[in-house]
N, C-alpha and C positions, 0 to 999 in steps of 0.2 A: 737160099734166097728167100724162101718163105719165112724162115725165122728172122732174117734180117729185116724183112718188110714190116714185121710187127713192132720193131723197136721204136719208130716214131710214134706209133699209136700208144704204146705203153708209156713213153715219155710224156705224151700229151695228157694222158690220164693223171700221171703223177703231178704235173704242173698244175692241172686244173684243181686237183685236190688241195694244193697249197695256196692258191690265189682266190680272193673273193670274187664272186661273180661269174665263174665259169658256167655254172648251171643257170644262174639268173640271166646271163646274157642271151639265153635262148628264149626268155620271156618276150612276148609280143603283145600288142594290143594297147588299150588305154584304160586309165583309171582317173577318178575324180577325187580330189582331196579338199575338204570344205571345213570351215570353222574359225577357230581362234585367230584374231589378228596378231596376237603375240607370237604364236607358233608359225604364222604364215611366212615371215621372211626366211625362216629355216627351211620350210617346205619348198618355197620357191627356188632358193639356191640349190637345194638338194635335187629338185626336179630337173633343173637345168643341167647339172653335172651328170645325173643319172641318164638323162636322155642323150647326152653327148656320148656316153659309154654304151648305151643300148639303143641303137639307131631305130629299131622297129617299135619303139614304145612312145606313148604320149601320156604325160602326167599333167593333168589340169588342176591348178591350185586356185582357190578363191576363199575370201574371208566370210564375214557375217557374224562372228562371235562363237563362243564355245557352245552355247545352247543350240545354235543353228547346226554346228558340226555334229553334235550328239544326235539331234533329231534327224538330220539328213542321213547319217549312216544307219540309224535305227529304223528309219522308214524305207531304206533301200535306194534313196536318190543320190547317195554318194558311196564310194567304196571305202574311204577313210575319213573319219571325223577328227578334227584337231580341237584340243581343249587345253586351256590353261588352268584347269581345275579338275578334280575328280568328279566322276558321275554322281549325281544326287540320287537319293533313295527313290524319289518319285520317278526319275528317269529309268532306274533299274527295274521298276515295276512295269513300265511301258516297254522297255527294250531289254529283257532279261538275258539275251544272248550276246550282248556287247562284251568285247574283250579289251582290256586296258593295256597299253604299251607305253611305258615311260621312255621318252626320247631325249630329254634334256632337263636341266635345272635352270632356275631363273630367280632373280630378285626383283621385287617391285620397287623401283626407284621413285622417290618423292622429288618432284622438280618444281623450280620456281623460275621466274624471269631472271635473266643474268644480272640485272641491276639491283636486285633485292639483296641487302646485306646480311640477311639471315643465313646462317651456315649449318644449323642443326636444329632438330626438333625431336621431342620425345614422342613415344607412342600415345601418351595421354594427351599431349598437345594436338597431335594429329587428329585424334578422335574428337576433341573439342572443336577444332576447326571444321571438320566435316559434319559435325552435329549442328553447327551454327552458333555455338556458345562463345567462341572467339571470332570476332568479325573485323578486327583491325590489326595490322602487323605491329603497330606501336605496343600493343599488349605483350608482345613477345620480344621486345627490344629492337624491332625493326622500324621502318619509316611509318609516318602517320598516313596510312593508306588503307583503304578498304580491301579486305581479302576477297578475291574472286575464286570461288570453289569450282574446280573443274574435275569431272569424273567420267565414268563410263555408263553406257546404257544398260538396260536390264538383261540383254542377251550376252553380256560380257562375263567370261570366266574370271578375268582380272578383277572386275567389280565384285563378283561373288566372293573371291578370296579375300579381298580388302574388307568387305563387309563383315566377314567372319573373323579375320585376324586382327584388324584394327578397330572396327566399330563394335565388336562383340555382338553383332547382329542387331544393333540399334539403328534407328532411322537416320538417313542422310538429311542434311538441311534441304528444305524445299527449293531453295534458289540455286542449287547445284546445276551447273551447265553439263548436260549429259552428251557425251560424244560416242560415236559408233566404232571408234578405232583408237589404238595407241597413237597413231599419227595425228588424228584429230585432236587428241588431248595435247600433244606436243605443240601443234600449231597454235592452239589457243593460248598456251602458257607463254610461248616465246613472243607472242604478239600482244600480251596484256601484262603491264607492269605489276599489278597486284595479284596475279594469278598463282594458284598452286594446283598441281595435278599429280597423277601417278601413272607410270608406264612401265612396261617390261624393260629390263636392264639393257637390252639390245637397241632400244630407241633413244638412249641418252647420247647427246653429242654437244658440241660447243654452243649450240643455239639456245640451250637451256642450262639451268644450274641444279645439279643433284645435291641434296643436303644429307648430312648424317642423320641417322635415326637411332635414338638411344646411344649416341656417341660413336656409331659404326657407319663407315662408308659403304655404299652399295657397290661391291666389286665382285669379280669372279672369285677371288680368294675368300672373301667373307661369306659368300653364298656356299662355297664348297665346305668351309669350316663350320657352317651353320651359325656363325656369330651374327650375321645380319638378320634382324628380327622379322623381316617380311620376305622370306624365301619360300620357294615352292618347286614342285616338279611340273614339267610340261608333258602332255600326253597326246597319243593318237589312239583312236578307238576303231575296232572293226567288228563286223557282224560275225561272231564266231571266230575261231582261229583263222588268221589270214592265209590265203593260198595264192598261188600264181604271182601276178605282177604286184599285187598289194603286199604280199609277204616279202617279195624281193625288194620293194622300195623301202619298207620299214627296216628290213635287215641292213640295207645300205645306210640309212640314217644312223643306225646303231653301230655301224662299222667304224674303224679308225678314220676312214676318209669322211664319213658322214659327221662324226663328232668333231672333226677339224672344221667343218662348215658351221656347226653349232658355235664353236669358239670364235670363228671369224666374224660371225654375225653379232657378237657381243654377249652371247648367252654362255651358260656353264655346262660343260660336258657331263655325261653320266659318270659317277664315281667308279 
């Protein structure tokens, strides 16, 4: 009888070792996840699913931008910092113990108002627009209409990446409308006929028009193949190697179930 009574326990251990989350389901408590508005929709959906499966946990997600995310986790006011760019050297000096976790890939889509007949732009044209050198769509074969340049504010990792990749670190035009989120950029573009903006791939929908860049559409496939020229990784940062609930949540996002959420949100899973 004693031997027979051990069988369920042994089977339970075997099942636990085969399924994600057996150990992590024992995690309890709460964590805060702060930062990039690009990563935010992934984190929000993952948190909802994670809390459904782990009833004694609370995962609070809020935006603010990549710089805010890195600063928050570096200063200990958040457990996980979200960033749509890698940590800067200046931030490494301030927070030397931060550990980087790639959780997804993304392409920065260039969006116009749906009525604009322009369908493609080159990297050089993009740079000229955002520098203020090209100011009317007519110069690019579009309508005779002033270009309204929409971008992100200084806390944004998406802006940082765009500034490096597209602008070659040259200054943006002074009249650029700066928005604090991807959603804010999209709202401005869909409501302004002459507008141009840039957003994470997951924010593109039928209310705006994504154009080709150097002849390549911004899609999951082109980001995975590295053929889309404005592609990047998305990150979460922790103070040292994560433990407890923070580790369990990041592991969940990297799992097959979490990467399905990444895909469902319009972003690109890890290769």
